[in-house]
Residue frames relative to the residue before (quaternion, step in Angstrom):
aa qw qx qy qz dx dy dz
M 1.0000 0.0000 0.0000 0.0000 0.00 0.00 0.00
V 0.0930 -0.7819 0.6159 0.0251 3.56 -0.77 1.07
D 0.1502 -0.7688 0.6172 0.0742 3.56 -0.65 1.11
V 0.2496 -0.8095 0.5187 0.1156 3.55 -0.45 1.23
T 0.0875 0.7491 -0.6507 0.0880 3.53 -0.78 1.12
A 0.0265 0.8366 -0.5427 0.0701 3.53 0.62 1.17
P 0.5580 -0.6164 0.4327 0.3485 3.59 -1.02 0.73
G 0.6704 0.5162 -0.2953 0.4437 3.59 1.08 -0.67
L 0.4683 0.7001 -0.4318 0.3225 3.60 1.26 -0.21
E 0.6881 0.4607 -0.2771 0.4873 3.58 0.88 -0.93
T 0.6221 0.5357 -0.3344 0.4629 3.60 1.04 -0.74
A 0.6601 0.4977 -0.3013 0.4751 3.58 0.97 -0.87
R 0.6361 0.5318 -0.3308 0.4508 3.59 0.99 -0.82
R 0.6782 0.4825 -0.2897 0.4727 3.58 0.94 -0.88
A 0.6544 0.5188 -0.3172 0.4493 3.60 0.98 -0.81
L 0.7635 0.3621 -0.1807 0.5033 3.58 1.05 -0.76
L 0.3065 0.8110 -0.4587 0.1948 3.58 1.30 0.19
G 0.7499 0.4127 -0.2253 0.4654 3.59 0.86 -0.88
I 0.6289 0.5315 -0.3337 0.4589 3.60 1.24 -0.17
P 0.4063 -0.7261 0.4914 0.2575 3.61 -0.60 1.08
G 0.8454 0.0733 -0.0982 0.5199 3.57 -0.70 1.12
G 0.3885 0.7603 -0.4521 0.2580 3.58 1.27 0.11
F 0.6381 0.5332 -0.3276 0.4485 3.58 0.98 -0.85
E 0.6775 0.4861 -0.2850 0.4728 3.58 0.92 -0.92
K 0.6224 0.5451 -0.3328 0.4525 3.60 1.09 -0.74
A 0.6954 0.4508 -0.2731 0.4884 3.59 1.09 -0.61
I 0.6834 0.5204 -0.2942 0.4190 3.59 0.91 -0.91
A 0.6694 0.5374 -0.3235 0.3981 3.62 0.76 -1.00
P 0.7170 0.4137 -0.2954 0.4770 3.67 0.69 -0.85
A 0.6073 0.5496 -0.3599 0.4468 3.59 1.08 -0.64
L 0.6435 0.5118 -0.3129 0.4756 3.59 1.00 -0.82
N 0.6672 0.5159 -0.3076 0.4405 3.57 0.89 -0.95
R 0.6728 0.4823 -0.3017 0.4730 3.58 0.91 -0.87
A 0.6346 0.5341 -0.3321 0.4492 3.60 1.02 -0.75
V 0.6719 0.4822 -0.2996 0.4756 3.59 0.96 -0.83
M 0.6264 0.5194 -0.3445 0.4683 3.62 1.01 -0.70
H 0.6342 0.5089 -0.3185 0.4872 3.56 1.05 -0.75
G 0.6278 0.5440 -0.3206 0.4552 3.58 1.06 -0.79
R 0.6165 0.5421 -0.3410 0.4580 3.59 1.06 -0.73
T 0.6603 0.5061 -0.3012 0.4659 3.57 0.95 -0.89
V 0.6732 0.4942 -0.2925 0.4658 3.57 0.89 -0.96
A 0.6502 0.5196 -0.3192 0.4531 3.60 0.94 -0.86
T 0.6548 0.5088 -0.3126 0.4634 3.59 0.93 -0.87
R 0.6584 0.5043 -0.3102 0.4646 3.59 0.92 -0.85
K 0.6818 0.4913 -0.2964 0.4538 3.58 0.88 -0.92
V 0.6177 0.5220 -0.3462 0.4755 3.60 1.02 -0.72
R 0.6924 0.4772 -0.2810 0.4625 3.58 0.91 -0.88
Q 0.6051 0.5265 -0.3605 0.4761 3.61 1.19 -0.41
T 0.7136 0.4460 -0.2376 0.4852 3.57 1.12 -0.70
Y 0.7992 0.2261 -0.0871 0.5501 3.59 0.97 -0.89
D 0.4353 -0.6688 0.5384 0.2706 3.57 -1.24 0.53
V 0.3326 0.7441 -0.5027 0.2881 3.57 0.73 1.07
K 0.5323 -0.6382 0.4576 0.3163 3.53 -1.15 0.61
Y 0.6293 -0.5702 0.3901 0.3560 3.55 -1.14 0.76
A 0.6815 0.5053 -0.2941 0.4402 3.59 0.84 -0.99
A 0.6207 0.5505 -0.3475 0.4369 3.60 1.05 -0.67
V 0.6669 0.4669 -0.2958 0.4997 3.59 1.10 -0.66
Q 0.6867 0.5256 -0.2913 0.4090 3.58 0.79 -1.04
K 0.6877 0.5064 -0.3139 0.4148 3.60 0.89 -0.81
T 0.6564 0.4899 -0.3312 0.4684 3.62 1.20 -0.18
L 0.6363 0.5483 -0.3239 0.4355 3.59 1.24 -0.30
K 0.0171 -0.7823 0.6217 -0.0347 3.53 -1.00 0.93
I 0.2236 -0.7711 0.5846 0.1167 3.56 -0.99 0.88
L 0.1634 -0.7296 0.6566 0.0993 3.54 -0.95 0.96
R 0.3009 -0.8200 0.4703 0.1259 3.52 -0.38 1.32
A 0.4792 -0.6390 0.5257 0.2928 3.53 -1.25 0.59
T 0.1412 -0.7500 0.6379 0.1035 3.56 -1.23 0.57
R 0.6775 -0.4688 0.3494 0.4463 3.57 -1.25 0.09
R 0.6802 0.4738 -0.2856 0.4809 3.59 1.11 -0.60
S 0.7763 0.1986 -0.1025 0.5894 3.56 1.08 -0.68
L 0.1228 -0.8291 0.5445 0.0326 3.56 -0.11 1.30
A 0.5206 0.5729 -0.4587 0.4363 3.54 0.57 1.24
A 0.0752 -0.7680 0.6356 0.0252 3.55 -0.91 0.95
E 0.1265 -0.8174 0.5617 0.0205 3.54 -1.05 0.77
L 0.1828 -0.7313 0.6469 0.1158 3.53 -1.14 0.74
Q 0.0413 -0.8225 0.5663 -0.0325 3.55 -0.45 1.25
S 0.0666 -0.7601 0.6437 0.0580 3.50 -1.22 0.60
T 0.0525 0.7797 -0.6207 0.0634 3.53 -0.73 1.09
G 0.3638 0.7335 -0.5247 0.2331 3.51 -1.04 0.68
A 0.4955 -0.6410 0.5132 0.2832 3.48 -1.32 0.46
P 0.6992 -0.4103 0.3336 0.4811 3.59 -1.23 0.01
I 0.4391 -0.7074 0.5030 0.2319 3.54 -1.04 0.88
P 0.5304 -0.6134 0.4659 0.3540 3.61 -0.97 0.76
L 0.5850 -0.6333 0.3921 0.3208 3.55 -0.99 0.89
I 0.5760 0.6017 -0.3729 0.4089 3.60 1.16 -0.51
A 0.6012 0.5709 -0.3553 0.4318 3.63 1.20 -0.46
F 0.6424 0.4740 -0.3206 0.5099 3.59 1.27 -0.24
K 0.6836 -0.4627 0.3522 0.4411 3.57 -1.27 -0.14
V 0.0575 0.7926 -0.5970 0.1102 3.57 -0.53 1.26
S 0.0096 0.7999 -0.5991 0.0320 3.56 -0.92 0.90
P 0.5272 -0.2613 -0.7939 0.1535 1.68 -1.55 1.94
R 0.5696 -0.6327 0.4152 0.3206 3.60 -1.17 0.60
R 0.7866 0.1969 -0.1129 0.5743 3.61 1.14 -0.50
T 0.0093 -0.8004 0.5993 0.0055 3.55 -0.99 0.83
G 0.3778 -0.7617 0.4625 0.2512 3.59 1.23 -0.18
G 0.7105 -0.4630 0.2613 0.4609 3.58 1.02 0.68
R 0.6365 0.4944 -0.3367 0.4869 3.59 1.25 -0.05
R 0.4714 -0.6496 0.5150 0.3011 3.52 -1.13 0.67
P 0.3722 -0.7292 0.5195 0.2447 3.59 -0.67 1.02
R 0.6026 -0.5572 0.4185 0.3890 3.57 -1.12 0.63
G 0.8041 0.2068 -0.1878 0.5248 3.56 -0.69 1.11
G 0.5236 -0.6643 0.3988 0.3544 3.62 1.24 -0.10
L 0.6128 -0.5369 0.4331 0.3855 3.52 -1.33 -0.21
R 0.2880 -0.7024 0.6165 0.2090 3.52 -1.21 0.55
V 0.0416 -0.8138 0.5778 -0.0453 3.56 -0.67 1.18
S 0.0592 -0.7793 0.6234 0.0225 3.55 -1.03 0.85
V 0.1560 -0.7853 0.5958 0.0634 3.58 -0.49 1.22
K 0.7502 0.2142 -0.1307 0.6117 3.57 0.89 -0.95
R 0.5687 -0.5992 0.4304 0.3638 3.56 -1.02 0.72
S 0.8474 0.1275 -0.1602 0.4898 3.53 -1.07 0.92
E 0.6559 0.4479 -0.3404 0.5033 3.61 1.16 0.48
G 0.0775 0.8270 -0.5493 0.0908 3.57 0.67 1.08
K 0.1023 -0.7829 0.6132 0.0223 3.53 -1.20 0.65
R 0.3251 -0.7277 0.5687 0.2034 3.56 -1.05 0.74
L 0.1633 -0.7556 0.6295 0.0783 3.55 -0.89 1.05
A 0.3312 -0.8137 0.4478 0.1664 3.55 -0.13 1.35
H 0.7944 0.3173 -0.1546 0.4942 3.61 0.97 -0.77
A 0.4914 0.6676 -0.4254 0.3631 3.58 1.24 0.32
F 0.0157 -0.7734 0.6337 0.0070 3.54 -1.28 0.53
I 0.3869 -0.7020 0.5492 0.2364 3.56 -1.29 0.35
D 0.1090 0.7608 -0.6335 0.0896 3.53 -1.00 0.92
Q 0.6393 -0.5362 0.3867 0.3929 3.59 -1.28 0.05
W 0.0356 -0.7495 0.6610 0.0077 3.53 -1.17 0.81
Q 0.8205 -0.1607 0.0481 0.5464 3.57 -0.37 1.27
G 0.7576 -0.4151 0.1956 0.4642 3.56 0.89 0.98
E 0.6921 0.4122 -0.2622 0.5314 3.60 1.27 -0.06
P 0.5159 -0.6251 0.4647 0.3567 3.61 -1.06 0.56
A 0.0058 0.7859 -0.6174 0.0335 3.57 -1.10 0.72
V 0.4247 -0.6770 0.5405 0.2630 3.56 -1.26 0.49
F 0.0671 -0.7981 0.5986 -0.0117 3.55 -0.87 1.05
E 0.0993 -0.7548 0.6424 0.0885 3.50 -1.38 0.28
R 0.4636 -0.6663 0.5058 0.2919 3.56 -1.03 0.78
V 0.4439 -0.7032 0.4959 0.2499 3.55 -1.02 0.87
G 0.8083 0.1016 -0.0442 0.5783 3.59 0.96 -0.81
D 0.7394 -0.3787 0.3001 0.4689 3.56 -1.22 -0.57
D 0.6247 0.5423 -0.3386 0.4483 3.59 1.19 -0.46
R 0.6810 -0.4810 0.3629 0.4161 3.54 -1.35 0.23
L 0.7853 0.1452 -0.0645 0.5984 3.55 0.98 -0.82
P 0.5938 -0.1189 -0.7945 -0.0456 1.69 -2.18 1.16
I 0.2455 -0.7209 0.6247 0.1725 3.51 -1.36 0.35
K 0.2028 -0.7658 0.5935 0.1422 3.58 -1.21 0.43
R 0.4346 -0.6698 0.5458 0.2543 3.51 -1.17 0.74
L 0.3041 -0.7803 0.5251 0.1511 3.59 -0.90 0.92
F 0.1454 -0.7948 0.5885 0.0279 3.53 -1.08 0.89
G 0.3523 -0.6822 0.5944 0.2392 3.54 -1.34 0.39
P 0.7221 -0.3998 0.2932 0.4824 3.61 -1.18 -0.31
S 0.5224 -0.6071 0.4880 0.3469 3.56 -1.28 0.28
V 0.6242 -0.5469 0.4003 0.3887 3.58 -1.21 0.45
P 0.6326 0.5193 -0.3710 0.4388 3.67 0.88 -0.68
S 0.6596 0.4853 -0.3263 0.4721 3.62 1.00 -0.68
M 0.6140 0.5268 -0.3486 0.4732 3.61 1.11 -0.61
L 0.6712 0.4878 -0.2894 0.4772 3.57 0.99 -0.86
G 0.6556 0.5291 -0.3022 0.4459 3.57 1.13 -0.60
E 0.4648 0.6625 -0.4594 0.3660 3.58 1.23 -0.19
E 0.6181 -0.6289 0.3356 0.3314 3.54 -0.91 1.01
T 0.6816 0.4897 -0.3088 0.4475 3.61 0.83 -0.90
V 0.6603 0.5054 -0.3052 0.4641 3.59 0.99 -0.81
S 0.7040 0.4654 -0.2835 0.4555 3.60 0.79 -0.98
E 0.6186 0.5523 -0.3414 0.4424 3.59 1.06 -0.70
V 0.6765 0.4853 -0.2842 0.4755 3.57 0.86 -1.00
T 0.6501 0.5232 -0.3134 0.4533 3.59 0.98 -0.85
T 0.6581 0.5173 -0.3021 0.4561 3.58 0.92 -0.93
E 0.6665 0.4961 -0.2995 0.4690 3.57 0.92 -0.90
A 0.6540 0.5176 -0.3124 0.4547 3.58 0.99 -0.82
I 0.6426 0.5148 -0.3223 0.4671 3.59 0.99 -0.81
A 0.6700 0.4995 -0.3058 0.4562 3.60 0.88 -0.91
A 0.6706 0.4925 -0.3034 0.4644 3.60 0.92 -0.86
E 0.6661 0.4929 -0.3060 0.4688 3.58 0.94 -0.85
F 0.6198 0.5396 -0.3458 0.4530 3.61 1.03 -0.74
E 0.6441 0.5255 -0.3195 0.4548 3.58 0.92 -0.89
K 0.6731 0.4933 -0.2852 0.4714 3.57 0.95 -0.94
R 0.7015 0.4720 -0.2681 0.4618 3.59 0.86 -0.96
L 0.6012 0.5682 -0.3615 0.4301 3.60 1.07 -0.68
L 0.6355 0.5183 -0.3209 0.4739 3.57 0.98 -0.82
H 0.6665 0.5038 -0.2926 0.4651 3.56 0.93 -0.94
E 0.7000 0.4725 -0.2778 0.4577 3.61 0.83 -0.97
T 0.6091 0.5326 -0.3507 0.4715 3.60 1.07 -0.66
D 0.6477 0.5114 -0.3004 0.4782 3.55 0.97 -0.89
R 0.6453 0.5309 -0.3128 0.4516 3.59 0.99 -0.85
V 0.6595 0.4922 -0.3088 0.4768 3.60 0.95 -0.86
L 0.6642 0.5008 -0.3099 0.4605 3.59 0.92 -0.86
K 0.6551 0.4985 -0.3151 0.4722 3.61 0.98 -0.77
G 0.6262 0.5395 -0.3335 0.4534 3.58 1.11 -0.65
I 0.6888 0.4588 -0.2705 0.4918 3.58 1.06 -0.72
F 0.8180 0.2774 -0.1078 0.4922 3.57 0.73 -1.08
G 0.4808 -0.6370 0.4569 0.3927 3.59 1.22 -0.08
K 0.6896 -0.4182 0.3254 0.4937 3.59 -1.13 -0.37
Y 0.1181 -0.8288 0.5463 0.0287 3.55 -0.41 1.22
């Protein structure tokens, strides 16, 4: 949750005081652009920290846009743990056989780990990483990494995202205030 108390907020309110609905016309688009920028920054920061694919992060993010009536924008991430195959796995194909020495998996960048008893096989038509539970062939379990919401909740990621949203809001608020004033008074 980012509570915006930008220094330019009071300046924008005073500049748009005489214009009916002018403050709301400036705030809503500024919030929306700031949250969209936050989504981009959050995705980049997660990918700098984790060996996860871009699409795996993006499909969990949802933006609830601000309107003139509701001056609140939200960046939400919901999702379950991501299958381990979405991270960096080597070799990528094993055909259901355990490769000699196991699989090499990297969830966090520069923190690779060898899974001695893991193998890749098909799960509902898609490749997935499995591991045997005991000494017998069955049962096997599918392996997962962390969820995107937990990656976004990491302190370094959330801090950078929050700062980026606040900075972008400040920049966009100035632009949107100017746009509303130019719409009312023409080019002044």
